[in-house]
C-alpha positions as MATLAB code, in Angstrom:
seq = 'XXXXXXXXXXXXXXXXXXXXXXXXXXXXXXXXXXXXXXXXXXXXXXXXXXXXXXXXXXXXXXXXXXXXXXXXXXXXXXXXXXXXXXXXXXXXXXXXXXXXXXXXXXXXXXXXXXXXXXXXXXXXXXXXXXXXXXXXXXXXXXXXXXXXXXXXXXXXXXXXXXXXXXXXXXXXXXXXXXXXXXXXXXXXXXXXXXXXXXXXXXXXXXXXXXXXXXXXXXXXXXXXXXXXXXXXXXXXXXXXXXXXXXXXXXXXXXXXXXXXXXXXXXXXXXXXXXXXXXXXXXXXXXXXXXXXXXXXXXXXXXXXXXXXXXXXXXXXXXXXXXXXXXXXXXXXXXXXXXXXXXXXXXXXXXXXXXXXXXXXXXXXXXXXXXXXXXXXXXXXXXXXXXXXXXXXXXXXXXXXXXXXXXXXXXXXXXXXXXXXXXXXXXXXXXXXXXXXXXXXXXXXXXXXXXXXXXXXXXXXXXXXXXXXXXXXXXXXXXXXXXXXXXXXXXXXXXXXXXXXXXXXXXXXXXXXXXXXXXXXXXXXXXXXXXXXXXXXXXXXXXXXXXXXXXXXXXXXXXXXXXXXXXXXXXXXXXXXXXXXXXXXXXXXXXXXXXXXXXXXXXXXXXXXXXXXXXXXXXXXXXXXXX';
ca = [
      19.461   -3.128   85.217;
      16.427   -5.468   85.495;
      14.165   -2.579   84.594;
      16.435   -1.731   81.701;
      16.352   -5.326   80.544;
      12.582   -5.449   81.033;
      12.134   -2.225   79.129;
      14.475   -3.469   76.453;
      12.590   -6.756   76.231;
       9.251   -4.935   76.195;
      10.445   -2.567   73.529;
      11.749   -5.524   71.557;
       8.393   -7.289   71.923;
       6.480   -4.192   70.855;
       8.780   -3.705   67.917;
       8.364   -7.368   66.957;
       4.573   -7.062   67.217;
       4.605   -3.827   65.220;
       6.812   -5.524   62.668;
       4.451   -8.500   62.617;
       1.421   -6.251   62.054;
       3.186   -4.340   59.307;
       4.300   -7.573   57.651;
       0.796   -9.012   57.916;
      -0.703   -5.853   56.421;
       1.849   -6.008   53.640;
       0.978   -9.654   53.121;
      -2.737   -8.826   53.034;
      -2.148   -5.969   50.546;
       0.009   -8.219   48.374;
      -2.737  -10.859   48.276;
      -5.427   -8.218   47.589;
      -3.335   -6.763   44.787;
      -2.875  -10.229   43.297;
      -6.634  -10.894   43.470;
      -7.440   -7.533   41.843;
      -4.834   -7.995   39.142;
      -6.148  -11.476   38.326;
      -9.743  -10.180   38.223;
      -8.740   -7.413   35.789;
      -6.891   -9.938   33.633;
      -9.933  -12.232   33.552;
     -12.190   -9.284   32.660;
      -9.871   -8.399   29.766;
      -9.851  -12.031   28.607;
     -13.647  -12.289   28.756;
     -14.616  -10.891   25.324;
     -11.933  -12.964   23.565;
     -13.089  -16.158   25.307;
     -16.841  -15.651   25.011;
     -17.258  -14.102   21.555;
     -15.325  -16.655   19.479;
     -15.629  -20.417   19.300;
     -11.942  -21.072   18.646;
      -9.247  -19.305   20.639;
      -6.701  -17.270   18.722;
      -2.976  -17.812   19.398;
      -2.906  -14.446   21.184;
      -5.790  -15.429   23.460;
      -4.196  -18.813   24.223;
      -0.973  -17.049   25.170;
      -2.869  -14.721   27.499;
      -4.664  -17.699   29.093;
      -1.310  -19.357   29.749;
      -0.076  -16.114   31.255;
      -3.118  -15.985   33.555;
      -2.413  -19.563   34.704;
       1.153  -18.703   35.632;
       2.180  -20.352   38.910;
       2.770  -16.954   40.535;
      -0.878  -15.937   40.043;
      -2.302  -18.711   42.268;
      -4.820  -19.697   39.588;
      -4.918  -23.377   38.685;
      -7.846  -23.403   36.230;
      -9.915  -21.025   34.066;
     -13.502  -21.601   33.000;
     -15.752  -19.422   30.867;
     -19.489  -19.700   31.319;
     -22.307  -18.906   28.915;
     -25.167  -16.552   29.725;
     -27.139  -19.423   31.250;
     -24.249  -20.435   33.514;
     -23.235  -23.542   31.574;
     -19.549  -24.150   30.974;
     -18.457  -23.086   27.500;
     -14.774  -23.931   27.871;
     -12.032  -24.582   30.405;
      -8.281  -24.553   30.585;
      -7.067  -27.045   31.598;
     -10.095  -29.323   30.938;
     -11.835  -30.525   34.074;
     -14.241  -33.057   35.598;
     -15.865  -33.208   39.021;
     -13.626  -36.165   39.922;
     -11.136  -33.892   41.686;
     -13.755  -32.785   44.257;
     -14.161  -34.584   47.587;
     -16.725  -34.623   50.332;
     -19.625  -32.221   50.187;
     -18.024  -30.237   47.347;
     -18.981  -32.885   44.800;
     -21.362  -31.602   42.145;
     -21.062  -27.919   43.173;
     -18.297  -26.915   40.755;
     -18.368  -24.231   39.537;
     -20.273  -22.380   42.269;
     -23.747  -21.396   41.069;
     -24.195  -19.030   44.030;
     -21.067  -17.034   43.149;
     -22.140  -17.006   39.491;
     -25.575  -15.550   40.290;
     -24.138  -13.018   42.740;
     -21.494  -11.732   40.302;
     -24.028  -11.445   37.484;
     -26.506   -9.614   39.692;
     -23.924   -7.195   41.135;
     -21.987   -6.723   37.898;
     -18.616   -7.213   39.599;
     -16.377  -10.130   40.668;
     -17.568  -12.338   43.520;
     -15.894  -15.206   45.358;
     -17.197  -18.635   46.316;
     -16.822  -20.652   49.530;
     -13.636  -22.649   49.941;
     -13.971  -26.387   49.292;
     -11.690  -29.406   49.550;
     -10.235  -31.292   46.626;
      -8.015  -34.350   46.336;
      -4.424  -34.383   47.645;
      -5.525  -32.448   50.753;
      -5.860  -29.226   48.777;
      -8.351  -26.399   49.266;
      -9.735  -24.265   46.463;
     -12.102  -21.322   45.921;
     -13.395  -19.516   42.856;
     -13.677  -15.960   41.598;
     -16.502  -15.223   39.113;
     -15.926  -12.210   36.835;
     -18.993  -11.093   34.778;
     -18.307   -9.875   31.220;
     -20.455   -7.158   29.670;
     -20.245   -5.483   26.282;
     -22.376   -2.463   25.435;
     -24.535   -3.174   28.506;
     -25.193   -6.735   27.359;
     -24.161   -9.675   29.538;
     -21.941  -12.081   27.555;
     -21.120  -14.572   30.321;
     -18.601  -15.019   33.126;
     -14.967  -16.005   33.424;
     -14.197  -18.193   36.459;
     -10.745  -18.394   38.001;
     -10.060  -21.293   40.369;
      -7.545  -20.516   43.139;
      -5.585  -23.063   45.155;
      -5.073  -21.775   48.692;
      -2.018  -23.972   49.135;
      -0.399  -22.753   45.896;
      -1.362  -19.158   46.682;
       0.395  -19.236   50.050;
       3.350  -21.080   48.582;
       3.855  -18.545   45.791;
       2.718  -15.282   47.338;
       4.471  -15.619   50.695;
       8.123  -14.668   50.110;
      10.955  -16.625   51.595;
      11.917  -13.974   54.107;
       8.329  -13.915   55.394;
       8.305  -17.709   55.725;
      11.534  -17.633   57.694;
      10.057  -15.258   60.247;
       6.415  -16.338   60.381;
       4.139  -19.287   59.960;
       1.191  -18.428   57.706;
      -2.050  -20.392   57.776;
      -5.682  -20.012   56.706;
      -8.635  -21.140   58.868;
     -12.284  -21.465   57.943;
     -15.304  -20.124   59.815;
     -15.161  -23.124   62.176;
     -11.572  -22.358   63.166;
     -10.212  -25.370   61.287;
      -6.895  -24.859   59.546;
      -7.385  -25.601   55.849;
      -4.042  -24.419   54.414;
      -0.618  -23.444   55.747;
       2.725  -22.262   54.404;
       4.728  -24.493   56.771;
       4.007  -27.553   58.858;
       6.533  -26.556   61.518;
       4.830  -25.405   64.711;
       6.018  -22.012   65.998;
       7.441  -21.661   69.500;
       6.297  -18.073   69.944;
       2.934  -16.844   71.155;
       3.233  -13.713   68.994;
       0.240  -14.162   66.669;
      -1.880  -11.894   64.526;
      -5.155  -12.904   62.896;
      -7.190  -11.000   60.322;
     -10.049  -11.705   57.932;
      -8.981  -12.892   54.480;
     -11.346  -10.816   52.342;
     -11.393  -11.474   49.460;
     -12.425  -14.279   49.229;
     -14.235  -13.823   52.567;
     -16.861  -16.381   53.636;
     -15.327  -16.597   57.110;
     -11.740  -17.307   56.024;
      -9.047  -15.871   58.298;
      -5.331  -15.323   57.780;
      -3.270  -16.286   60.821;
       0.387  -15.277   61.072;
       2.538  -16.556   63.967;
       6.142  -15.486   64.572;
       8.834  -18.080   65.098;
      10.940  -17.852   68.298;
      14.149  -15.898   67.707;
      16.907  -14.478   69.936;
      17.910  -10.885   69.887;
      21.602  -10.741   69.030;
      22.509   -7.120   68.832;
      26.112   -7.450   67.656;
      25.434  -10.004   64.969;
      22.278   -8.131   64.042;
      24.188   -4.914   63.632;
      26.929   -6.631   61.682;
      24.473   -8.387   59.439;
      22.504   -5.218   59.024;
      25.627   -3.303   58.096;
      26.679   -5.978   55.659;
      23.184   -6.099   54.238;
      23.083   -2.351   53.766;
      26.547   -2.398   52.190;
      25.578   -5.270   49.901;
      22.333   -3.530   48.953;
      24.266   -0.361   48.220;
      26.723   -2.287   46.072;
      23.906   -4.121   44.281;
      22.033   -0.852   43.780;
      25.193    0.794   42.447;
      25.838   -2.111   40.084;
      22.198   -2.057   38.997;
      22.319    1.659   38.336;
      25.595    1.239   36.449;
      24.077   -1.569   34.402;
      21.022    0.558   33.597;
      23.287    3.396   32.550;
      25.342    1.089   30.329;
      22.222   -0.424   28.784;
      20.763    3.020   28.090;
      24.052    4.158   26.596;
      24.333    1.034   24.441;
      20.740    1.458   23.300;
      21.355    5.121   22.480;
      24.531    4.278   20.561;
      22.752    1.504   18.676;
      19.832    3.818   17.823;
      22.283    6.520   16.730;
      24.170    4.081   14.496;
      20.916    2.774   13.022;
      19.611    6.301   12.414;
      22.903    7.354   10.843;
      22.942    4.262    8.629;
      19.326    4.872    7.591;
      19.938    8.529    6.741;
      23.146    7.628    4.901;
      21.321    4.990    2.855;
      18.481    7.401    2.171;
      20.863   10.166    1.044;
      22.899    7.772   -1.083;
      19.762    6.499   -2.837;
      18.591    9.976   -3.835;
      18.822   11.125   -7.443;
      18.746   14.725   -6.223;
      22.120   16.273   -5.558;
      22.558   17.507   -1.972;
      25.224   20.027   -0.974;
      25.889   21.764    2.350;
      27.914   24.957    2.749;
      28.957   27.023    5.742;
      28.215   30.713    6.131;
      31.313   31.616    4.094;
      30.275   29.447    1.144;
      32.764   26.620    1.817;
      31.435   23.170    0.867;
      31.052   20.933    3.935;
      29.070   18.013    2.497;
      27.991   16.515   -0.835;
      26.019   13.329   -1.472;
      26.842   10.726   -4.168;
      24.145   12.079   -6.528;
      25.798   15.510   -6.499;
      29.190   13.924   -7.215;
      27.757   11.929  -10.128;
      26.115   15.066  -11.458;
      29.275   17.218  -11.582;
      31.914   14.485  -12.008;
      34.082   15.333   -8.964;
      34.398   13.135   -5.871;
      33.378   14.196   -2.369;
      37.014   14.370   -1.226;
      37.770   16.795   -4.077;
      34.739   19.008   -3.398;
      34.575   19.240    0.405;
      36.446   22.301    1.636;
      36.368   24.215   -1.682;
      35.390   27.888   -1.809;
      34.062   29.846   -4.825;
      34.614   29.848   -7.695;
      33.752   26.148   -7.887;
      35.268   23.911  -10.587;
      31.791   22.964  -11.853;
      30.816   26.572  -12.593;
      30.567   27.148  -16.376;
      33.003   29.939  -17.439;
      30.474   31.605  -19.755;
      27.936   31.802  -16.889;
      30.466   32.612  -14.153;
      29.133   36.087  -13.424;
      25.506   34.905  -13.182;
      26.472   31.906  -11.012;
      28.476   34.141   -8.655;
      25.480   36.476   -8.376;
      23.272   33.521   -7.440;
      25.910   32.383   -4.905;
      25.976   35.787   -3.217;
      22.183   35.926   -3.283;
      22.007   32.606   -1.421;
      24.582   33.654    1.187;
      22.598   36.851    1.678;
      19.434   34.870    2.407;
      17.638   36.151   -0.699;
      17.325   32.889   -2.623;
      13.816   32.381   -4.102;
      11.776   29.669   -2.411;
      10.843   28.053   -5.729;
      14.525   27.745   -6.677;
      16.585   29.198   -9.483;
      18.002   27.706  -12.688;
      21.740   27.949  -13.358;
      24.043   26.544  -16.001;
      26.850   24.316  -14.706;
      29.650   22.220  -16.158;
      30.628   18.594  -15.650;
      34.197   17.483  -15.246;
      34.405   16.450  -18.926;
      33.282   19.929  -19.994;
      29.686   19.032  -20.792;
      27.211   21.780  -19.844;
      23.934   21.064  -18.110;
      21.058   23.071  -16.648;
      20.230   22.589  -12.977;
      17.434   23.743  -10.690;
      18.973   24.861   -7.386;
      16.887   25.171   -4.207;
      18.617   26.517   -1.090;
      17.421   26.498    2.530;
      19.058   27.575    5.824;
      20.993   24.842    7.651;
      20.101   24.868   11.363;
      21.976   22.844   14.012;
      20.502   21.109   17.059;
      20.809   24.314   19.120;
      18.753   26.267   16.592;
      21.776   28.177   15.298;
      22.132   29.027   11.620;
      25.396   27.375   10.531;
      25.124   27.403    6.746;
      23.023   26.530    3.723;
      21.647   23.227    2.458;
      21.015   23.031   -1.261;
      19.323   20.481   -3.488;
      20.163   20.346   -7.179;
      18.203   18.629   -9.952;
      19.462   18.177  -13.521;
      16.726   19.707  -15.705;
      18.612   19.580  -19.021;
      16.444   16.863  -20.541;
      13.323   18.448  -19.105;
      14.134   21.808  -20.688;
      15.015   20.118  -23.971;
      11.681   18.291  -23.920;
       9.847   21.507  -23.062;
      11.540   23.340  -25.933;
      10.694   20.523  -28.343;
       7.087   20.516  -27.139;
       6.924   24.291  -27.535;
       8.221   24.111  -31.097;
       5.791   21.340  -31.944;
       2.950   23.333  -30.416;
       3.949   26.376  -32.480;
       4.031   24.302  -35.673;
       0.678   22.780  -34.785;
      -0.843   26.197  -34.159;
       0.577   27.531  -37.447;
      -0.779   24.501  -39.288;
      -4.174   24.990  -37.679;
      -4.211   28.620  -38.806;
      -3.332   27.561  -42.356;
      -6.097   24.951  -42.285;
      -8.524   27.609  -41.077;
      -7.506   29.927  -43.898;
      -7.813   27.009  -46.336;
     -11.362   26.374  -45.168;
     -12.139   30.100  -45.591;
     -10.179   30.501  -48.882;
     -13.161   30.565  -51.256;
     -15.047   33.083  -49.116;
     -11.963   35.306  -48.698;
     -11.233   35.074  -52.442;
     -14.781   36.214  -53.203;
     -14.425   39.001  -50.628;
     -11.077   40.055  -52.144;
     -12.480   39.887  -55.696;
     -15.091   42.549  -54.940;
     -12.680   45.501  -54.380;
     -10.471   44.308  -57.236;
     -13.474   44.171  -59.610;
     -14.542   47.620  -58.437;
     -11.042   48.999  -59.087;
     -11.092   47.478  -62.572;
     -14.548   48.953  -63.343;
     -13.609   52.407  -62.064;
     -10.366   52.310  -64.080;
     -12.149   51.238  -67.333;
     -14.826   53.894  -66.919;
     -12.217   56.549  -66.248;
     -10.236   55.612  -69.430;
     -13.394   55.697  -71.584;
     -14.370   59.088  -70.287;
     -10.813   60.431  -70.864;
     -10.884   59.151  -74.495;
     -14.128   60.998  -75.194;
     -12.996   64.088  -73.325;
     -15.975   63.905  -70.970;
     -14.027   63.663  -67.664;
     -13.662   66.811  -65.610;
     -11.161   67.422  -62.848;
     -13.636   66.913  -59.938;
     -14.999   63.700  -61.495;
     -11.471   62.338  -61.924;
     -10.694   63.118  -58.305;
     -13.826   61.280  -57.120;
     -13.042   58.231  -59.269;
      -9.455   58.052  -57.955;
     -10.691   58.340  -54.340;
     -13.064   55.426  -54.918;
     -10.226   53.391  -56.490;
      -8.029   54.202  -53.459;
     -10.728   53.081  -50.981;
     -11.219   49.774  -52.809;
      -7.444   49.248  -52.879;
      -7.261   49.914  -49.134;
     -10.094   47.430  -48.597;
      -8.251   44.758  -50.581;
      -4.992   45.536  -48.752;
      -6.697   45.285  -45.382;
      -8.030   41.818  -46.234;
      -4.576   40.671  -47.389;
      -2.928   42.176  -44.276;
      -5.311   40.342  -41.975;
      -4.696   37.029  -43.743;
      -0.937   37.535  -43.688;
      -0.868   38.511  -40.006;
      -2.968   35.478  -39.135;
      -1.095   32.753  -41.042;
       2.520   33.938  -40.737;
       4.816   31.999  -38.422;
       6.591   34.049  -35.759;
       8.151   33.567  -32.358;
       5.629   33.732  -29.516;
       5.638   37.095  -27.822;
       3.947   38.585  -24.819;
       2.860   42.204  -25.083;
       0.023   44.385  -23.785;
      -2.957   43.927  -26.092;
      -6.560   45.100  -26.234;
      -8.869   42.076  -26.407;
     -11.626   44.170  -28.007;
      -9.289   45.180  -30.854;
      -8.220   41.560  -31.453;
     -11.850   40.459  -31.451;
     -12.739   43.072  -34.080;
      -9.817   41.863  -36.263;
     -11.062   38.296  -35.931;
     -14.612   39.338  -36.860;
     -13.222   41.129  -39.927;
     -11.676   37.835  -41.094;
     -14.705   35.629  -40.528;
     -17.428   38.139  -41.415;
     -17.534   37.158  -45.133;
     -17.932   33.507  -44.146;
     -20.694   34.493  -41.698;
     -22.550   36.421  -44.411;
     -22.297   33.434  -46.744;
     -23.799   31.168  -44.046;
     -26.450   33.694  -43.069;
     -25.140   34.053  -39.503;
     -25.714   37.370  -37.730;
     -22.735   38.339  -35.547;
     -23.839   40.443  -32.581;
     -21.045   42.233  -30.705;
     -21.369   43.444  -27.089;
     -17.954   44.760  -25.929;
     -17.292   46.345  -22.562;
     -15.473   49.669  -22.933;
     -12.910   50.457  -21.703;
     -11.420   47.029  -21.104;
      -8.093   46.491  -19.234;
      -5.199   45.278  -21.352;
      -3.852   41.741  -21.066;
      -0.327   40.373  -21.564;
      -0.614   37.965  -24.519;
       0.462   37.027  -28.021;
      -2.058   38.776  -30.320;
      -1.836   36.152  -33.101;
      -2.553   33.295  -30.648;
      -5.482   35.166  -29.079;
      -6.903   35.933  -32.532;
      -6.559   32.242  -33.399;
      -8.625   31.308  -30.323;
     -11.276   33.883  -31.193;
     -11.539   32.696  -34.832;
     -11.745   29.031  -33.792;
     -14.510   29.740  -31.261;
     -16.446   31.914  -33.752;
     -16.200   29.327  -36.564;
     -17.144   26.508  -34.149;
     -20.210   28.532  -33.152;
     -21.201   28.995  -36.784;
     -20.652   25.266  -37.471;
     -22.904   24.437  -34.497;
     -25.766   26.380  -36.151;
     -25.444   24.674  -39.565;
     -28.882   23.070  -39.213;
     -30.573   26.066  -37.558;
     -32.914   28.181  -39.766;
     -31.204   31.333  -41.003;
     -33.611   33.671  -39.299;
     -32.479   32.177  -35.937;
     -28.732   32.007  -36.699;
     -27.182   34.565  -34.365;
     -23.738   34.474  -32.781;
     -23.171   36.773  -29.783;
     -19.640   37.959  -28.966;
     -19.130   39.788  -25.676;
     -16.288   40.879  -23.413;
     -16.366   41.793  -19.720;
     -14.158   42.189  -16.652;
     -14.837   39.594  -13.957;
     -12.766   38.846  -10.804;
      -9.569   40.326  -12.214;
      -9.957   38.399  -15.489;
     -10.916   39.659  -18.946;
     -13.541   37.242  -20.320;
     -14.427   36.696  -23.986;
     -17.746   34.855  -24.438;
     -18.963   33.297  -27.696;
     -22.623   32.208  -27.513;
     -24.346   30.258  -30.296;
     -27.914   29.014  -30.698;
     -27.129   25.494  -31.855;
     -28.263   22.170  -30.401;
     -25.837   22.263  -27.492;
     -23.210   19.709  -26.455;
     -24.351   16.216  -25.314;
     -22.812   14.934  -22.023;
     -20.922   12.092  -23.748;
     -19.313   14.630  -26.104;
     -18.581   17.144  -23.326;
     -16.323   14.654  -21.536;
     -13.995   14.420  -24.570;
     -14.476   17.882  -26.022;
     -10.909   19.111  -25.352;
      -9.200   15.793  -26.106;
      -6.799   15.901  -29.082;
      -8.060   14.413  -32.376;
     -11.647   14.256  -31.097;
     -14.140   15.878  -33.473;
     -17.803   15.703  -34.343;
     -17.246   17.152  -37.833;
     -16.923   14.905  -40.862;
     -13.793   16.688  -42.119;
     -12.416   18.082  -38.844;
      -8.938   17.373  -37.407;
     -10.064   17.432  -33.764;
      -7.258   19.831  -32.722;
      -9.024   23.222  -32.654;
     -10.325   23.256  -29.083;
      -7.256   21.401  -27.802;
      -5.023   24.120  -29.258;
      -7.301   26.819  -27.851;
      -7.049   25.337  -24.364;
      -3.240   25.045  -24.675;
      -3.060   28.734  -25.649;
      -5.282   29.647  -22.674;
      -3.073   27.696  -20.233;
       0.077   29.212  -21.777;
      -1.316   32.657  -20.920;
      -2.376   31.527  -17.374;
      -6.012   31.712  -18.459;
      -8.952   29.323  -18.744;
     -11.223   27.996  -21.467;
     -14.587   26.595  -20.385;
     -18.097   26.147  -21.713;
     -21.638   26.132  -20.393;
     -25.127   25.659  -21.710;
     -26.807   28.721  -23.242;
     -30.135   29.393  -21.457;
     -31.649   30.342  -24.824;
     -30.372   27.146  -26.471;
     -26.890   26.307  -27.683;
     -23.530   26.714  -25.947;
     -21.455   29.548  -24.463;
     -17.648   29.274  -24.582;
     -15.796   31.499  -22.071;
     -12.149   32.401  -22.741;
     -10.614   34.283  -19.770;
      -7.204   35.935  -19.400;
      -5.665   37.689  -16.366;
      -5.361   41.443  -16.661;
      -1.932   42.998  -17.054;
      -2.132   44.550  -13.577;
      -2.958   41.208  -11.905;
];
């Protein structure tokens, strides 16, 4: 029994010593962690403290956080590069030092050591008033390899032990700190322990001979009460842990519900503020959702629309078959990505055009559950486009009439030649018939000449009529070379009058293009006449206009090159602007209309400097195959 008691007592003592060592190691790790954390915080504060004269509100808040009572720090100082104090919080004087510590604050030795080593260093402990003991940590601050200064944290050993030693540790042990002479300079409690169970270890950091001494208080081993208390403690911890876990679960659930409500409210507000109609349908075409914009567009409420199946009440009767085809196309997954235009009907019977874009509706599991469609009312847009098209057509027709007006005298002279020849041939023929001097072969020759002159006059009139008549725009396969020759036939008399030589270099054969022949001829005539106008001041022997066609990168290109003075940069910037002209009597619409015609045919109109002097205008159109 005695041996059992002795063994039990010995085991209890060993367990108490093991517990003491573990607790002391934990205490030492806790203090080391606190020192490291404070050093990191001071290093982070360094640039903000040393680079600016006045502290920002954020920096002041971080300084107050560093001086929190739990950190053990009672004062912060920041030193310049030369070691002089730049600032402190709270402000200080040497009056709080006592004994041999007077005049040594802050520690110059710790400052030099930390700057030399490039890492935090600690000073010796020294006494201050109110029987307190302090030491310093010096943290050097570098930026880009340049030393900015140091941040000094002043620790109070008494406050550090008071804050960092938990209550349960204080109940079991007495904690004290002794210096290198063995003198106790700080302690957690003034009560002397009754036990000889003591453990001593070096307190490093801060080092300098400081030791941490932990002595266990005398306590009795009460197995029954210990077991009961332990059981109750475990049960209470389990209950607290369960309640804590339940609270965390409730907080997470409340946060998730709040986020879900906020997200739903945001999406609802976003959908309600849209001007685009949104409609969702299931795989059978039944409406499952509509937004307010869709309801305003068709005139029916969401309650009236949700759940409906085709045919829908907003489908226009005259376009029912087309709308049903589009509906089946969407359900079959064949809806065009760019959308499709359909004609719908409002509740009051008013028709409107809408652009419908459909996309698959995918749920959170990645399953296709229906179709989501967006609908935009394009009635006004189409009306505006139609009005603009009509105005553009009238403008183009007017421009052609103006062109013919400018060429009227030349064309009249050109037309007068075959008519005068017909009249001369006819008069000569009558005279010869009266005198009986006209034979059958001579009569045949005269009539053939009259017929050729009549055909020449008719060809001129046909070209003028085809050019100036107003007709609906059409798109048909045309030969650009043929159109260019027609255009040259119209302007050739004007070119002869001006002394301009028209040189033609056409690539044969040339692929056909899809275009309106009258519009393309208008572009060609405008570019040719502009080229001739550009050479108005050029000597006649140098007046040459080169017309060429070629196939380049899937585009048929018509080039008109003149030998004028070229286009100045300030004019080039505004060359295609409407109503801009460099001619005294020009309207400033020719090139603007030409560019509009090019864009209408998905082509381009550009210009470049002619290496031989003058300008080259390039009019390109995509080939019919492209």
